[in-house]
N, C-alpha and C positions, 0 to 999 in steps of 0.2 A: 463310499461315494461312487457314482457311476454304475452301481449294480442295477440290473434290470429286474423288475418285479411283475408278476402276473396279476392282472386286474380282472375281476369277474365281470362279464357282460352278459346281460340276458335280454330276451325279447319275448313279447306276449303274442302267441299265434292263436287266433280263434279257429275252432274246428266247426265243421258243418253241424254238429249236434248242439252247438251253443256252449260247449265246454271250453274253458280257457286253458290252453296248454302253455307251460313255461319251458323255454329251452335256454340252456346256459352254454356259454362258450368262454374261452379265455384267449387272451392274446398278449403278446409282449408289449410293455409300455415302459418308457423311460421317465424317471422322476428326477427333477433337478433339485437336490437337497440344498443347494446353495441359496435357493429362494427362501428357505425357512431358517436361515442362520440368524442367531441373535448377536453376532459379532458387531462390535462398535455401537450397540444399543445401550443407553443409560438405564440400568435396572436398579440403581441405588436410590430409593425414595422412601419417604415415610408418610403416614396418614395421621392427621391430628386426632388425638383421643378426645372424643366428645361424648363419651358415655354418660358423664355426670349431667349433661344437658338434656338427655333423653328422658321423657316421661311416658310411661306405658299408657296407651289410650284406654285400656280396659284391664280388668283383672280376670284371670282364668279361674273359673268356678270349679272345674273338674281337676282335682289335684292328682298328682302322680306319686305313687308310693315310692319311698326311698328308704335306704338303710339307716339305722340309728336306733338307739335304745331309749330315747326320750319318750315323753307322752305323745309328741307329734308322730314319731316313728311307730308307736303302738297303735294309735288310732288309724293311721294310714295303712298299716299292714292288715289290720282287722277289716277296714273298709274294702281293701282289695280282695280279701278272702270272701267277703260277703257278696260283693257285686262288681268287682273289678273297678271300684271307685265311681260307679255310675249313679249319679244323684236321681236320675229319672226312672230307674228300673222298678218294676213290680213283678215279683216272682209268681209262680203258679199257685202259691198258697196265700197270696195277698200281702206278703211282706214288702215294705216300701223303702225305696231310696238306697243310698250308699251303704248304710249300715243295716238294712233290712229290718226295720222296726215293724212290729205288729201294732194294730190300732189300739189295743188295750194298753200297751206300754207307752204309747204316745200320750194317751189320756192321763197316765200317771204323772207325766212331766208337764202337763198343761197344754197339750196340742190336740185340737179337735178338728181342724181343717186339713184333711189329708191332701187335698189338691194344692193348697198353699204350701204345705210341707214339701211336696215334690218339686215345687217351683223355686224353692229357696235353699240353696246350699248352706247359707249361713244359719238358717233355722235348723237344718239337719245336724250341723256341727254342734250347735248349742244343745240340741236334744241328746246327742251322744254324751256330751260332758255331763249334763244334768242326770242322765240315767246312770252313768258311771259313779257320780257322787252319791246318788241314792243307794246304789248297790254296795258301795264301799261302806256306807253307814250301816246297812243291814248286816253286812258280813264282817264288820270290824273285829268282833271277837274271834271269828274263825281265821281271819288273817293273822292275828296275833298268835293263835294257837298252832296253826298248821304250816305257816311259811317256813321253809327250810326242811320240812319233813318230806319223805318220799312215799307216794301212794301209787300203786300199780306201775311201778318203775319210772315214775315221773316226779321230779322235784317240784314241790308246790311253791309258787311265787305269788306275790300280790297281783302282778299283771296277769298271770295265768288265771287267778281266781276271778278277776274282773272280766276277762274275756269269756270265761265259762259262764259267768252270770249274764253276760250279754246274750249268749247263745241260748241258755236254758232257764234263765231266771235265778234269782238268788236263793229261792227255796230249794231248787234241785241241787244247787251247788252245796248248800248246807248238808243235805242228805248224803251227797257223795263224800264230802269230807268227813262227816261225823260217823259214817259207816266204814271209813277207811277204804272207800272205793267199791264196796259191796253193792250199794244202791246207785247204779249208773244210769245216766240219761243219755239218749241219742235223739237227734231231731229227725224230721221226715226224710232227710237225705242220708241218714246214718252217721252224721257227725256227732261225736261224743264229747262229754265233759273232759275226759282224759285227753282227747285229741286237742282241744283248745288249751288245756293246761300246758301241754307239751309245746304246741306251736307258738303260743304267745307268752311263754315264760321269759323272765329275765329283763323285762322293760322297766324303766324307772317311771312309775306313775304317781310319784309323790306330789306332782302338780295337781292331781285330782283331790279336792277337799272332801272331807267326810261330812255330808249334809243330809239330815233327816228330811224326807219328803221334798227333795230337791226338785225345783221346777224351772222351766225356761224363763229367763228374764227378757221379755220382748222389748223392753226399752233399750236394751244393749245390742239389739240385732240391726 
C-alpha cells in the first residue's frame, strides 16, 4: 500500500513529412488501492441451476473428434484424418465431404446427388455406415482369418481393416492381407493400407452390421 508506480504516457507528434512519430515518457503516479478493496462486500451467493430447462436452438452439424474406442470414436477419428471433419470439403482429386468419398463409392451405397450429399451431414454419416457395413460383409472371411495376426509390424484388427477398406477399397485390402503385406496399396498422397491399419487399429466396431450390398436408407435421414 502507498507504493508509487510508473505509468506510461505517450503522445502522437505529426512530422512535416506526414509520418506519425510516437514519443513515450513516464511519470510518477499514486494509486489508492483502498478504492479497490473487497472488504465488507458480500461475496457469498449462489446461482440457480437451470440447465435442465435450456433447449439447444440448433444442432451442430460439424462434429469434433474425441477420444474413445467405440464406433463413434472410430468414425470421428477417421473423418478428422480425411478432412478435419469438414462436411463441405472437396479435395483436388474430387473426393467429397467429411469422409472423402469418391463418386463411384457413393453410387454403390445409393447416392447419386453429390450436391445434396455435400449439403447433408446426416447423409454423409449414413453413407459412412453403409459403406462400412458393405466392406465388412466383403471382408468377413479375412477379418476372421487375420485379426490378431501381425503384418509388416502392425497387429491386424477389425477396425484397422475397415479403415483400410475405406481408404483403398475392400479388394486392395484383401490383396494386402492375403499376400501378408507384399501387395501394398498407397493413395495419391502416399497413405498406405499399413498406415491405416496401424492408425485406426483397436476400435470396437461391433456396432457395424455385416450387410451385403448395404445402401443408405433415405427414410431414416
